[in-house]
C-alpha positions in Angstrom: -126.8 -71.6 99.6 -124.1 -69.3 101.4 -123.6 -67.7 98.0 -127.1 -66.8 97.7 -127.3 -65.4 101.3 -124.1 -63.1 100.2 -125.9 -61.8 97.5 -129.0 -61.3 99.4 -127.0 -59.3 101.9 -125.3 -57.1 99.3 -129.0 -56.3 97.8 -130.1 -55.6 101.3 -127.4 -53.2 102.1 -127.8 -51.3 98.6 -131.6 -51.1 99.2 -130.6 -49.3 102.7 -128.2 -47.2 100.9 -130.9 -46.2 98.5 -133.4 -45.3 101.0 -130.8 -43.2 103.0 -129.9 -41.7 99.8 -133.4 -40.6 98.5 -134.2 -38.8 101.9 -131.0 -36.4 101.6 -131.7 -32.5 101.0 -129.8 -29.5 100.3 -129.8 -26.3 101.9 -131.5 -23.3 99.7 -128.8 -20.8 98.7 -129.3 -17.7 97.1 -126.5 -15.4 95.2 -126.7 -11.6 95.3 -125.3 -9.0 93.2 -125.5 -5.2 93.2 -123.8 -2.2 91.7 -121.6 -0.3 94.1 -122.3 3.5 93.8 -120.6 4.7 96.9 -117.6 3.5 99.1 -116.9 0.7 97.0 -116.5 0.1 93.3 -117.6 -2.4 90.5 -120.2 -5.2 91.8 -120.7 -6.3 95.3 -121.7 -10.0 96.1 -123.4 -11.9 98.6 -124.6 -15.3 99.6 -127.5 -16.2 101.4 -128.0 -19.6 102.8 -131.6 -20.9 104.2 -132.6 -24.1 105.7 -133.5 -26.9 103.3 -137.0 -26.5 105.0 -137.3 -23.1 103.2 -139.6 -23.0 100.0 -138.4 -20.4 97.5 -140.8 -17.4 97.1 -142.5 -17.5 100.4 -141.9 -15.4 103.5 -138.5 -16.2 105.3 -138.5 -16.5 109.0 -135.6 -16.5 111.3 -135.7 -20.3 111.7 -134.7 -20.4 108.0 -131.5 -18.5 108.3 -128.4 -20.4 108.1 -125.8 -18.0 107.2 -125.0 -14.5 104.9 -121.9 -13.6 103.5 -121.2 -10.0 101.9 -118.1 -9.1 99.8 -117.2 -5.9 97.9 -114.0 -3.9 97.0 -114.4 -2.2 100.4 -114.6 -5.2 102.6 -116.5 -8.2 103.6 -118.2 -10.1 106.6 -120.2 -13.2 107.4 -123.0 -13.4 109.7 -123.2 -16.8 110.9 -126.4 -18.5 111.3 -126.8 -18.8 115.5 -128.8 -17.6 118.2 -127.5 -13.8 117.7 -129.1 -13.3 114.3 -131.7 -10.7 114.6 -134.6 -10.6 111.7 -135.7 -10.4 108.4 -138.0 -7.5 107.5 -141.5 -8.9 108.4 -142.8 -10.7 105.4 -139.7 -10.6 103.3 -139.6 -13.2 100.4 -137.1 -13.9 97.8 -135.9 -13.0 95.3 -139.0 -10.7 94.3 -139.9 -9.6 97.9 -143.6 -9.9 96.8 -144.7 -6.3 98.0 -142.5 -6.5 101.2 -140.5 -3.5 101.5 -137.2 -5.2 101.4 -134.7 -7.7 103.2 -132.9 -6.6 106.3 -130.1 -9.0 108.0 -129.1 -7.7 111.2 -126.3 -9.2 113.3 -127.1 -7.3 116.7 -124.8 -5.9 118.9 -121.8 -5.8 116.1 -123.1 -3.0 114.3 -123.4 -5.2 110.9 -126.3 -5.2 108.7 -127.3 -5.5 105.2 -130.4 -3.7 103.8 -131.9 -4.3 100.1 -135.3 -2.6 99.3 -137.6 -3.6 96.5 -136.7 -0.8 94.3 -132.9 -2.2 94.2 -131.1 0.2 96.4 -129.1 -1.7 98.9 -126.5 -0.8 101.8 -124.5 -2.3 104.4 -122.7 -1.4 107.5 -119.9 -3.5 109.6 -118.8 -2.2 113.0 -121.2 0.7 112.8 -119.3 2.1 109.8 -121.1 1.9 106.5 -119.0 -0.3 104.2 -121.1 0.0 100.7 -124.0 1.7 99.1 -125.6 0.8 95.6 -128.4 0.0 93.2 -129.6 -2.6 90.9 -129.1 -5.3 93.6 -130.6 -8.8 92.6 -131.1 -12.1 94.1 -130.7 -15.3 91.8 -131.6 -18.8 93.3 -128.9 -21.1 93.0 -130.1 -24.2 91.1 -129.0 -27.1 93.2 -127.5 -30.4 91.7 -129.7 -32.9 90.2 -129.8 -35.5 93.1 -129.2 -39.3 91.9 -132.6 -40.8 92.1 -133.0 -43.1 95.1 -134.3 -46.2 92.8 -131.5 -46.3 90.8 -128.8 -47.9 93.2 -131.5 -50.3 94.3 -131.9 -51.1 90.5 -128.4 -51.5 89.7 -127.9 -53.6 92.6 -130.8 -55.9 91.6 -129.5 -56.1 88.2 -125.9 -57.1 89.3 -127.5 -59.5 92.0 -129.5 -61.2 89.0 -126.5 -61.4 87.0 -124.3 -63.0 89.6 -127.1 -65.8 90.2 -127.2 -66.4 86.5 -123.6 -66.8 86.7 -123.7 -69.2 89.4 -126.2 -71.3 88.1 -124.6 -71.8 84.6 -121.2 -72.6 86.5 
């Protein structure tokens, strides 16, 4: 009887873990790359991290913003996702802008911003000085890892429990 109770506890624990794991979600991450034409060489890159509540292809709201990091041959910076973040251009959407004039990420009071227009042109400043200018900027949604189905641990725990019970009955 005690062995059956231990098996039940194990199954219950696995089921609880499966339910918790099934509710996990990941942030939405966009990678950006643009060709430098002034003040930098080669390509510039950036990573925009949005909250897991953001739906790709819809307008970006300030509440969606978590962080933005930019890097070029001329320098780099990160805009943290805290209360000093200013705004996205009204109606900005990623990756295709859906008719918006562009993306504008501003870190107020620091003289740091990033602009990317729907025609692909972009520029950025840090501390009030232009850091990089370019063309052909584009956003790519980073494909998240495929999560483990929440029912899989539960199924495996059930199969293991049935095997343990079967073995105990035979022995």
